C-alpha positions as CSV (number, residue, x, y, z in Angstrom):
1,M,-46.3,16.1,-119.8
2,K,-47.4,15.5,-123.5
3,I,-44.2,17.2,-124.6
4,V,-42.1,14.6,-122.7
5,Y,-43.9,11.7,-124.4
6,Y,-43.6,13.4,-127.8
7,I,-39.8,13.8,-127.3
8,M,-39.5,10.2,-126.2
9,I,-41.5,8.9,-129.3
10,V,-39.5,11.1,-131.7
11,T,-36.2,9.9,-130.1
12,L,-37.3,6.3,-130.2
13,L,-38.4,6.5,-133.9
14,G,-35.1,8.2,-134.7
15,F,-33.1,5.3,-133.2
16,M,-35.3,2.8,-134.9
17,G,-35.0,4.5,-138.3
18,C,-31.2,4.7,-138.1
19,S,-29.4,1.5,-138.4
20,K,-25.8,1.0,-139.4
21,D,-24.7,-2.3,-140.7
22,T,-21.1,-2.8,-139.5
23,T,-20.8,-6.3,-140.7
24,T,-18.2,-6.5,-143.4
25,E,-18.4,-9.6,-145.7
26,T,-14.7,-9.6,-146.4
27,T,-13.0,-12.7,-147.8
28,T,-9.4,-13.6,-148.6
29,D,-10.1,-12.7,-152.2
30,D,-10.7,-9.1,-151.1
31,L,-7.2,-9.1,-149.5
32,I,-5.3,-10.7,-152.3
33,G,-3.3,-8.2,-154.4
34,T,-0.8,-5.5,-154.0
35,W,-1.2,-2.6,-151.6
36,E,0.9,0.6,-151.2
37,W,1.6,1.9,-147.7
38,V,0.2,5.4,-147.0
39,R,0.2,5.9,-143.2
40,T,1.2,4.3,-139.9
41,T,-0.2,5.9,-136.6
42,G,-0.4,5.1,-133.0
43,G,1.8,2.8,-130.9
44,V,3.4,3.7,-127.6
45,A,5.5,6.4,-129.2
46,G,2.4,8.0,-130.9
47,I,3.9,7.8,-134.3
48,N,2.4,9.4,-137.4
49,D,4.5,8.3,-140.4
50,T,3.6,8.9,-144.0
51,P,5.5,8.6,-147.3
52,K,6.0,12.4,-147.1
53,T,7.4,12.4,-143.6
54,L,9.7,9.4,-144.2
55,G,10.6,10.2,-147.8
56,Y,9.5,6.8,-149.2
57,T,6.7,4.3,-149.4
58,Y,6.6,0.5,-149.7
59,K,4.3,-2.2,-151.1
60,V,2.9,-5.4,-149.7
61,T,1.3,-8.3,-151.6
62,Y,-1.0,-11.0,-150.3
63,T,-1.0,-14.0,-152.6
64,K,-3.6,-16.7,-153.2
65,E,-1.2,-19.2,-151.8
66,G,-1.2,-17.5,-148.4
67,R,2.1,-15.5,-148.7
68,Y,2.7,-12.0,-147.4
69,L,5.4,-10.3,-149.4
70,Q,6.8,-6.9,-148.5
71,Y,8.9,-4.9,-150.9
72,D,11.0,-1.9,-149.9
73,K,11.1,1.5,-151.7
74,D,13.5,0.0,-154.4
75,N,11.0,-2.9,-155.0
76,K,13.3,-5.4,-153.3
77,L,11.6,-8.2,-151.5
78,V,12.4,-7.8,-147.7
79,Y,9.8,-10.1,-146.1
80,D,8.1,-13.3,-147.1
81,Y,5.8,-14.7,-144.5
82,P,2.8,-17.1,-144.4
83,Y,-0.5,-15.4,-143.5
84,S,-3.9,-16.6,-142.6
85,F,-7.3,-15.1,-142.5
86,A,-9.9,-15.7,-139.8
87,R,-12.8,-14.1,-137.9
88,N,-11.8,-13.6,-134.2
89,I,-12.6,-11.5,-131.2
90,S,-10.5,-8.3,-131.0
91,I,-8.7,-7.4,-127.8
92,I,-9.3,-3.8,-128.7
93,D,-13.2,-3.8,-128.5
94,N,-14.1,-7.4,-127.7
95,L,-16.1,-7.7,-131.0
96,E,-15.6,-10.1,-133.8
97,H,-13.5,-8.8,-136.7
98,N,-11.7,-10.0,-139.7
99,M,-8.2,-11.0,-138.6
100,L,-5.0,-11.3,-140.5
101,V,-2.3,-13.4,-138.9
102,L,1.2,-12.9,-140.1
103,N,4.0,-15.4,-139.3
104,S,1.8,-17.0,-136.6
105,S,2.7,-14.3,-134.1
106,L,1.4,-11.0,-135.3
107,D,-2.3,-10.4,-135.5
108,F,-4.1,-7.5,-137.1
109,S,-7.8,-6.9,-137.3
110,F,-8.6,-5.2,-140.5
111,E,-11.2,-3.6,-142.7
112,I,-11.3,-3.0,-146.5
113,R,-13.2,0.0,-147.6
114,N,-13.3,1.0,-151.2
115,D,-9.6,0.8,-152.3
116,S,-8.1,1.1,-148.8
117,L,-6.9,-1.5,-146.4
118,F,-6.9,-0.6,-142.7
119,L,-4.8,-2.8,-140.3
120,F,-5.2,-2.5,-136.5
121,Q,-2.5,-4.3,-134.5
122,E,-4.0,-6.6,-132.0
123,V,-2.0,-5.4,-129.0
124,Y,-2.6,-2.6,-126.5
125,D,-1.0,0.6,-127.8
126,G,-0.5,-1.0,-131.2
127,V,-0.2,0.7,-134.5
128,N,-2.7,1.3,-137.2
129,V,-1.5,0.9,-140.8
130,T,-3.2,2.1,-143.9
131,F,-2.7,0.9,-147.5
132,V,-4.3,1.7,-150.9
133,R,-4.7,-0.9,-153.6
134,K,-2.3,-0.7,-156.5
């Protein structure tokens, strides 16, 4: 019986000693700048696109003025939308996340880790898009 108590105590101490802070203190300043696309995955079709598989990449820029600018492979501006930044509940996991709202109709929860931006489309069977800072 002592062994059961010992295992329970060790397990409890292990859980108490391991804490992971998942709170990301991201601000709009972290998002501002130019990002290069590196991967799109998921969606209903189960896509897995990269610059290598498609033969090109593209860039996006988030401005201080709240504009989302997307440039094609030839550096031609193809989209210019307003964007906003908020903290909202994700439909994916029902937790609060940083949210990027494009054109008032397309929401992405997102994370910025090191030099990478990870966008998660806020729809069921949505896509995940990864960028690196330029």
